[in-house]
Chimera marker file (.cmm) of the C-alpha trace (Angstrom):
<marker_set name="trace">
<marker id="1" x="-0.051" y="0.381" z="0.125" r="1" g="1" b="0" radius="0.5"/>
<marker id="2" x="1.161" y="3.822" z="-0.032" r="1" g="1" b="0" radius="0.5"/>
<marker id="3" x="1.733" y="3.396" z="3.566" r="1" g="1" b="0" radius="0.5"/>
<marker id="4" x="2.962" y="-0.317" z="3.817" r="1" g="1" b="0" radius="0.5"/>
<marker id="5" x="6.214" y="0.433" z="1.004" r="1" g="1" b="0" radius="0.5"/>
<marker id="6" x="8.606" y="-1.900" z="1.703" r="1" g="1" b="0" radius="0.5"/>
<marker id="7" x="8.125" y="-4.858" z="-0.404" r="1" g="1" b="0" radius="0.5"/>
<marker id="8" x="9.037" y="-1.786" z="-3.096" r="1" g="1" b="0" radius="0.5"/>
<marker id="9" x="12.709" y="-1.758" z="-1.417" r="1" g="1" b="0" radius="0.5"/>
<marker id="10" x="13.043" y="-5.067" z="-0.222" r="1" g="1" b="0" radius="0.5"/>
<marker id="11" x="13.171" y="-7.331" z="-3.095" r="1" g="1" b="0" radius="0.5"/>
<marker id="12" x="9.649" y="-8.901" z="-2.629" r="1" g="1" b="0" radius="0.5"/>
<marker id="13" x="8.354" y="-6.906" z="-5.546" r="1" g="1" b="0" radius="0.5"/>
<marker id="14" x="11.441" y="-7.580" z="-7.752" r="1" g="1" b="0" radius="0.5"/>
<marker id="15" x="11.292" y="-11.191" z="-7.239" r="1" g="1" b="0" radius="0.5"/>
<marker id="16" x="7.579" y="-11.818" z="-7.964" r="1" g="1" b="0" radius="0.5"/>
<marker id="17" x="8.174" y="-9.389" z="-11.187" r="1" g="1" b="0" radius="0.5"/>
<marker id="18" x="11.412" y="-11.703" z="-12.385" r="1" g="1" b="0" radius="0.5"/>
<marker id="19" x="9.456" y="-14.810" z="-11.796" r="1" g="1" b="0" radius="0.5"/>
<marker id="20" x="5.924" y="-13.529" z="-13.494" r="1" g="1" b="0" radius="0.5"/>
<marker id="21" x="3.978" y="-14.385" z="-10.119" r="1" g="1" b="0" radius="0.5"/>
<marker id="22" x="1.034" y="-12.500" z="-9.096" r="1" g="1" b="0" radius="0.5"/>
<marker id="23" x="1.511" y="-10.249" z="-6.108" r="1" g="1" b="0" radius="0.5"/>
<marker id="24" x="-1.163" y="-9.444" z="-3.730" r="1" g="1" b="0" radius="0.5"/>
<marker id="25" x="-1.595" y="-6.075" z="-1.922" r="1" g="1" b="0" radius="0.5"/>
<marker id="26" x="-3.659" y="-6.713" z="1.349" r="1" g="1" b="0" radius="0.5"/>
<marker id="27" x="-5.159" y="-3.938" z="2.987" r="1" g="1" b="0" radius="0.5"/>
<marker id="28" x="-4.387" y="-1.090" z="0.286" r="1" g="1" b="0" radius="0.5"/>
<marker id="29" x="-5.940" y="1.271" z="2.439" r="1" g="1" b="0" radius="0.5"/>
<marker id="30" x="-3.733" y="0.343" z="5.272" r="1" g="1" b="0" radius="0.5"/>
<marker id="31" x="-6.765" y="-0.654" z="7.310" r="1" g="1" b="0" radius="0.5"/>
<marker id="32" x="-7.614" y="2.863" z="7.391" r="1" g="1" b="0" radius="0.5"/>
<marker id="33" x="-4.758" y="4.206" z="8.595" r="1" g="1" b="0" radius="0.5"/>
<marker id="34" x="-4.105" y="6.207" z="5.355" r="1" g="1" b="0" radius="0.5"/>
<marker id="35" x="-6.902" y="8.505" z="6.637" r="1" g="1" b="0" radius="0.5"/>
<marker id="36" x="-5.367" y="9.355" z="10.054" r="1" g="1" b="0" radius="0.5"/>
<marker id="37" x="-3.910" y="12.872" z="10.766" r="1" g="1" b="0" radius="0.5"/>
<marker id="38" x="-0.618" y="11.341" z="11.150" r="1" g="1" b="0" radius="0.5"/>
<marker id="39" x="-0.541" y="10.666" z="7.576" r="1" g="1" b="0" radius="0.5"/>
<marker id="40" x="-1.821" y="14.232" z="6.336" r="1" g="1" b="0" radius="0.5"/>
<marker id="41" x="0.923" y="14.913" z="3.937" r="1" g="1" b="0" radius="0.5"/>
<marker id="42" x="0.316" y="11.660" z="1.849" r="1" g="1" b="0" radius="0.5"/>
<marker id="43" x="-3.612" y="12.126" z="1.964" r="1" g="1" b="0" radius="0.5"/>
<marker id="44" x="-3.131" y="15.650" z="0.953" r="1" g="1" b="0" radius="0.5"/>
<marker id="45" x="-1.292" y="14.386" z="-2.039" r="1" g="1" b="0" radius="0.5"/>
<marker id="46" x="-3.720" y="11.808" z="-2.965" r="1" g="1" b="0" radius="0.5"/>
<marker id="47" x="-6.206" y="14.227" z="-2.539" r="1" g="1" b="0" radius="0.5"/>
<marker id="48" x="-4.509" y="16.815" z="-4.991" r="1" g="1" b="0" radius="0.5"/>
<marker id="49" x="-4.206" y="14.331" z="-7.849" r="1" g="1" b="0" radius="0.5"/>
<marker id="50" x="-7.834" y="12.883" z="-7.556" r="1" g="1" b="0" radius="0.5"/>
<marker id="51" x="-9.130" y="16.335" z="-7.728" r="1" g="1" b="0" radius="0.5"/>
<marker id="52" x="-7.298" y="17.024" z="-10.907" r="1" g="1" b="0" radius="0.5"/>
<marker id="53" x="-9.472" y="14.113" z="-12.243" r="1" g="1" b="0" radius="0.5"/>
<marker id="54" x="-12.625" y="14.213" z="-10.129" r="1" g="1" b="0" radius="0.5"/>
<marker id="55" x="-11.754" y="10.831" z="-8.179" r="1" g="1" b="0" radius="0.5"/>
<marker id="56" x="-11.288" y="10.119" z="-4.484" r="1" g="1" b="0" radius="0.5"/>
<marker id="57" x="-8.033" y="9.848" z="-2.845" r="1" g="1" b="0" radius="0.5"/>
<marker id="58" x="-8.903" y="6.590" z="-1.822" r="1" g="1" b="0" radius="0.5"/>
<marker id="59" x="-9.216" y="5.509" z="-5.402" r="1" g="1" b="0" radius="0.5"/>
<marker id="60" x="-5.937" y="7.094" z="-6.298" r="1" g="1" b="0" radius="0.5"/>
<marker id="61" x="-4.140" y="4.790" z="-3.638" r="1" g="1" b="0" radius="0.5"/>
<marker id="62" x="-5.505" y="2.242" z="-4.916" r="1" g="1" b="0" radius="0.5"/>
<marker id="63" x="-4.226" y="3.280" z="-8.871" r="1" g="1" b="0" radius="0.5"/>
<marker id="64" x="-0.978" y="4.021" z="-7.309" r="1" g="1" b="0" radius="0.5"/>
<marker id="65" x="-0.690" y="0.395" z="-6.845" r="1" g="1" b="0" radius="0.5"/>
<marker id="66" x="-2.366" y="-0.576" z="-10.223" r="1" g="1" b="0" radius="0.5"/>
<marker id="67" x="0.333" y="1.620" z="-11.795" r="1" g="1" b="0" radius="0.5"/>
<marker id="68" x="3.348" y="-0.439" z="-10.869" r="1" g="1" b="0" radius="0.5"/>
<marker id="69" x="4.735" y="-2.234" z="-13.454" r="1" g="1" b="0" radius="0.5"/>
<marker id="70" x="4.677" y="-5.543" z="-11.504" r="1" g="1" b="0" radius="0.5"/>
<marker id="71" x="0.559" y="-5.787" z="-12.049" r="1" g="1" b="0" radius="0.5"/>
<marker id="72" x="0.082" y="-5.690" z="-8.310" r="1" g="1" b="0" radius="0.5"/>
<marker id="73" x="-3.402" y="-6.796" z="-7.314" r="1" g="1" b="0" radius="0.5"/>
<marker id="74" x="-5.251" y="-4.942" z="-4.748" r="1" g="1" b="0" radius="0.5"/>
<marker id="75" x="-7.161" y="-7.119" z="-2.252" r="1" g="1" b="0" radius="0.5"/>
<marker id="76" x="-9.867" y="-4.649" z="-1.112" r="1" g="1" b="0" radius="0.5"/>
<marker id="77" x="-11.273" y="-5.934" z="2.845" r="1" g="1" b="0" radius="0.5"/>
<marker id="78" x="-14.757" y="-4.136" z="2.461" r="1" g="1" b="0" radius="0.5"/>
<marker id="79" x="-18.230" y="-5.317" z="1.901" r="1" g="1" b="0" radius="0.5"/>
<marker id="80" x="-19.623" y="-1.747" z="1.725" r="1" g="1" b="0" radius="0.5"/>
<marker id="81" x="-21.114" y="-0.955" z="-1.716" r="1" g="1" b="0" radius="0.5"/>
<marker id="82" x="-20.448" y="2.507" z="-1.741" r="1" g="1" b="0" radius="0.5"/>
<marker id="83" x="-16.878" y="2.193" z="-1.016" r="1" g="1" b="0" radius="0.5"/>
<marker id="84" x="-16.499" y="-0.221" z="-3.651" r="1" g="1" b="0" radius="0.5"/>
<marker id="85" x="-17.997" y="1.651" z="-6.130" r="1" g="1" b="0" radius="0.5"/>
<marker id="86" x="-15.695" y="4.769" z="-5.291" r="1" g="1" b="0" radius="0.5"/>
<marker id="87" x="-12.690" y="2.135" z="-5.368" r="1" g="1" b="0" radius="0.5"/>
<marker id="88" x="-13.990" y="1.295" z="-8.451" r="1" g="1" b="0" radius="0.5"/>
<marker id="89" x="-12.666" y="4.797" z="-10.061" r="1" g="1" b="0" radius="0.5"/>
<marker id="90" x="-9.455" y="3.190" z="-9.731" r="1" g="1" b="0" radius="0.5"/>
<marker id="91" x="-9.214" y="1.712" z="-12.866" r="1" g="1" b="0" radius="0.5"/>
<marker id="92" x="-10.530" y="5.349" z="-15.043" r="1" g="1" b="0" radius="0.5"/>
<marker id="93" x="-7.198" y="6.734" z="-13.024" r="1" g="1" b="0" radius="0.5"/>
<marker id="94" x="-4.109" y="7.474" z="-15.188" r="1" g="1" b="0" radius="0.5"/>
<marker id="95" x="-0.807" y="8.388" z="-13.282" r="1" g="1" b="0" radius="0.5"/>
<marker id="96" x="1.463" y="9.981" z="-14.708" r="1" g="1" b="0" radius="0.5"/>
<marker id="97" x="5.321" y="8.757" z="-13.816" r="1" g="1" b="0" radius="0.5"/>
<marker id="98" x="5.543" y="12.298" z="-11.841" r="1" g="1" b="0" radius="0.5"/>
<marker id="99" x="2.868" y="12.052" z="-10.015" r="1" g="1" b="0" radius="0.5"/>
<marker id="100" x="3.423" y="8.072" z="-9.175" r="1" g="1" b="0" radius="0.5"/>
<marker id="101" x="6.489" y="9.434" z="-7.775" r="1" g="1" b="0" radius="0.5"/>
<marker id="102" x="5.111" y="12.641" z="-5.987" r="1" g="1" b="0" radius="0.5"/>
<marker id="103" x="3.096" y="10.018" z="-3.915" r="1" g="1" b="0" radius="0.5"/>
<marker id="104" x="5.759" y="7.361" z="-2.991" r="1" g="1" b="0" radius="0.5"/>
<marker id="105" x="7.679" y="10.314" z="-2.034" r="1" g="1" b="0" radius="0.5"/>
<marker id="106" x="5.171" y="11.870" z="0.321" r="1" g="1" b="0" radius="0.5"/>
<marker id="107" x="4.617" y="8.074" z="1.796" r="1" g="1" b="0" radius="0.5"/>
<marker id="108" x="8.095" y="7.999" z="2.091" r="1" g="1" b="0" radius="0.5"/>
<marker id="109" x="8.566" y="11.440" z="3.770" r="1" g="1" b="0" radius="0.5"/>
<marker id="110" x="11.933" y="11.862" z="1.931" r="1" g="1" b="0" radius="0.5"/>
<marker id="111" x="12.954" y="12.299" z="-1.803" r="1" g="1" b="0" radius="0.5"/>
<marker id="112" x="13.577" y="9.054" z="-3.627" r="1" g="1" b="0" radius="0.5"/>
<marker id="113" x="17.330" y="7.910" z="-3.579" r="1" g="1" b="0" radius="0.5"/>
<link id1="1" id2="2" r="1" g="1" b="0" radius="0.2"/>
<link id1="2" id2="3" r="1" g="1" b="0" radius="0.2"/>
<link id1="3" id2="4" r="1" g="1" b="0" radius="0.2"/>
<link id1="4" id2="5" r="1" g="1" b="0" radius="0.2"/>
<link id1="5" id2="6" r="1" g="1" b="0" radius="0.2"/>
<link id1="6" id2="7" r="1" g="1" b="0" radius="0.2"/>
<link id1="7" id2="8" r="1" g="1" b="0" radius="0.2"/>
<link id1="8" id2="9" r="1" g="1" b="0" radius="0.2"/>
<link id1="9" id2="10" r="1" g="1" b="0" radius="0.2"/>
<link id1="10" id2="11" r="1" g="1" b="0" radius="0.2"/>
<link id1="11" id2="12" r="1" g="1" b="0" radius="0.2"/>
<link id1="12" id2="13" r="1" g="1" b="0" radius="0.2"/>
<link id1="13" id2="14" r="1" g="1" b="0" radius="0.2"/>
<link id1="14" id2="15" r="1" g="1" b="0" radius="0.2"/>
<link id1="15" id2="16" r="1" g="1" b="0" radius="0.2"/>
<link id1="16" id2="17" r="1" g="1" b="0" radius="0.2"/>
<link id1="17" id2="18" r="1" g="1" b="0" radius="0.2"/>
<link id1="18" id2="19" r="1" g="1" b="0" radius="0.2"/>
<link id1="19" id2="20" r="1" g="1" b="0" radius="0.2"/>
<link id1="20" id2="21" r="1" g="1" b="0" radius="0.2"/>
<link id1="21" id2="22" r="1" g="1" b="0" radius="0.2"/>
<link id1="22" id2="23" r="1" g="1" b="0" radius="0.2"/>
<link id1="23" id2="24" r="1" g="1" b="0" radius="0.2"/>
<link id1="24" id2="25" r="1" g="1" b="0" radius="0.2"/>
<link id1="25" id2="26" r="1" g="1" b="0" radius="0.2"/>
<link id1="26" id2="27" r="1" g="1" b="0" radius="0.2"/>
<link id1="27" id2="28" r="1" g="1" b="0" radius="0.2"/>
<link id1="28" id2="29" r="1" g="1" b="0" radius="0.2"/>
<link id1="29" id2="30" r="1" g="1" b="0" radius="0.2"/>
<link id1="30" id2="31" r="1" g="1" b="0" radius="0.2"/>
<link id1="31" id2="32" r="1" g="1" b="0" radius="0.2"/>
<link id1="32" id2="33" r="1" g="1" b="0" radius="0.2"/>
<link id1="33" id2="34" r="1" g="1" b="0" radius="0.2"/>
<link id1="34" id2="35" r="1" g="1" b="0" radius="0.2"/>
<link id1="35" id2="36" r="1" g="1" b="0" radius="0.2"/>
<link id1="36" id2="37" r="1" g="1" b="0" radius="0.2"/>
<link id1="37" id2="38" r="1" g="1" b="0" radius="0.2"/>
<link id1="38" id2="39" r="1" g="1" b="0" radius="0.2"/>
<link id1="39" id2="40" r="1" g="1" b="0" radius="0.2"/>
<link id1="40" id2="41" r="1" g="1" b="0" radius="0.2"/>
<link id1="41" id2="42" r="1" g="1" b="0" radius="0.2"/>
<link id1="42" id2="43" r="1" g="1" b="0" radius="0.2"/>
<link id1="43" id2="44" r="1" g="1" b="0" radius="0.2"/>
<link id1="44" id2="45" r="1" g="1" b="0" radius="0.2"/>
<link id1="45" id2="46" r="1" g="1" b="0" radius="0.2"/>
<link id1="46" id2="47" r="1" g="1" b="0" radius="0.2"/>
<link id1="47" id2="48" r="1" g="1" b="0" radius="0.2"/>
<link id1="48" id2="49" r="1" g="1" b="0" radius="0.2"/>
<link id1="49" id2="50" r="1" g="1" b="0" radius="0.2"/>
<link id1="50" id2="51" r="1" g="1" b="0" radius="0.2"/>
<link id1="51" id2="52" r="1" g="1" b="0" radius="0.2"/>
<link id1="52" id2="53" r="1" g="1" b="0" radius="0.2"/>
<link id1="53" id2="54" r="1" g="1" b="0" radius="0.2"/>
<link id1="54" id2="55" r="1" g="1" b="0" radius="0.2"/>
<link id1="55" id2="56" r="1" g="1" b="0" radius="0.2"/>
<link id1="56" id2="57" r="1" g="1" b="0" radius="0.2"/>
<link id1="57" id2="58" r="1" g="1" b="0" radius="0.2"/>
<link id1="58" id2="59" r="1" g="1" b="0" radius="0.2"/>
<link id1="59" id2="60" r="1" g="1" b="0" radius="0.2"/>
<link id1="60" id2="61" r="1" g="1" b="0" radius="0.2"/>
<link id1="61" id2="62" r="1" g="1" b="0" radius="0.2"/>
<link id1="62" id2="63" r="1" g="1" b="0" radius="0.2"/>
<link id1="63" id2="64" r="1" g="1" b="0" radius="0.2"/>
<link id1="64" id2="65" r="1" g="1" b="0" radius="0.2"/>
<link id1="65" id2="66" r="1" g="1" b="0" radius="0.2"/>
<link id1="66" id2="67" r="1" g="1" b="0" radius="0.2"/>
<link id1="67" id2="68" r="1" g="1" b="0" radius="0.2"/>
<link id1="68" id2="69" r="1" g="1" b="0" radius="0.2"/>
<link id1="69" id2="70" r="1" g="1" b="0" radius="0.2"/>
<link id1="70" id2="71" r="1" g="1" b="0" radius="0.2"/>
<link id1="71" id2="72" r="1" g="1" b="0" radius="0.2"/>
<link id1="72" id2="73" r="1" g="1" b="0" radius="0.2"/>
<link id1="73" id2="74" r="1" g="1" b="0" radius="0.2"/>
<link id1="74" id2="75" r="1" g="1" b="0" radius="0.2"/>
<link id1="75" id2="76" r="1" g="1" b="0" radius="0.2"/>
<link id1="76" id2="77" r="1" g="1" b="0" radius="0.2"/>
<link id1="77" id2="78" r="1" g="1" b="0" radius="0.2"/>
<link id1="78" id2="79" r="1" g="1" b="0" radius="0.2"/>
<link id1="79" id2="80" r="1" g="1" b="0" radius="0.2"/>
<link id1="80" id2="81" r="1" g="1" b="0" radius="0.2"/>
<link id1="81" id2="82" r="1" g="1" b="0" radius="0.2"/>
<link id1="82" id2="83" r="1" g="1" b="0" radius="0.2"/>
<link id1="83" id2="84" r="1" g="1" b="0" radius="0.2"/>
<link id1="84" id2="85" r="1" g="1" b="0" radius="0.2"/>
<link id1="85" id2="86" r="1" g="1" b="0" radius="0.2"/>
<link id1="86" id2="87" r="1" g="1" b="0" radius="0.2"/>
<link id1="87" id2="88" r="1" g="1" b="0" radius="0.2"/>
<link id1="88" id2="89" r="1" g="1" b="0" radius="0.2"/>
<link id1="89" id2="90" r="1" g="1" b="0" radius="0.2"/>
<link id1="90" id2="91" r="1" g="1" b="0" radius="0.2"/>
<link id1="91" id2="92" r="1" g="1" b="0" radius="0.2"/>
<link id1="92" id2="93" r="1" g="1" b="0" radius="0.2"/>
<link id1="93" id2="94" r="1" g="1" b="0" radius="0.2"/>
<link id1="94" id2="95" r="1" g="1" b="0" radius="0.2"/>
<link id1="95" id2="96" r="1" g="1" b="0" radius="0.2"/>
<link id1="96" id2="97" r="1" g="1" b="0" radius="0.2"/>
<link id1="97" id2="98" r="1" g="1" b="0" radius="0.2"/>
<link id1="98" id2="99" r="1" g="1" b="0" radius="0.2"/>
<link id1="99" id2="100" r="1" g="1" b="0" radius="0.2"/>
<link id1="100" id2="101" r="1" g="1" b="0" radius="0.2"/>
<link id1="101" id2="102" r="1" g="1" b="0" radius="0.2"/>
<link id1="102" id2="103" r="1" g="1" b="0" radius="0.2"/>
<link id1="103" id2="104" r="1" g="1" b="0" radius="0.2"/>
<link id1="104" id2="105" r="1" g="1" b="0" radius="0.2"/>
<link id1="105" id2="106" r="1" g="1" b="0" radius="0.2"/>
<link id1="106" id2="107" r="1" g="1" b="0" radius="0.2"/>
<link id1="107" id2="108" r="1" g="1" b="0" radius="0.2"/>
<link id1="108" id2="109" r="1" g="1" b="0" radius="0.2"/>
<link id1="109" id2="110" r="1" g="1" b="0" radius="0.2"/>
<link id1="110" id2="111" r="1" g="1" b="0" radius="0.2"/>
<link id1="111" id2="112" r="1" g="1" b="0" radius="0.2"/>
<link id1="112" id2="113" r="1" g="1" b="0" radius="0.2"/>
</marker_set>
């Protein structure tokens, strides 16, 4: 997820990419932690990008995963139809490479090295 991004740097994503195996992102909204005050910087970036495309921040967070070339499969843990409908907007969001890294940088809290 945007908040739990260790798999991008610890070799997990690279392993699955190399072997062509699906990689699932469980709890892609970090169990709702994404919307807590502690992550306001990340949420602000997601909301700003979403506003440009008329989409919600949570859908942008899912689109961020889908934009990765490893073909990450987000596993959503909601039965709420309104939430599912909102999140389904993620397939209509086109993130530029710059926007993808803007989100990643906000999540890291520092520039990408």
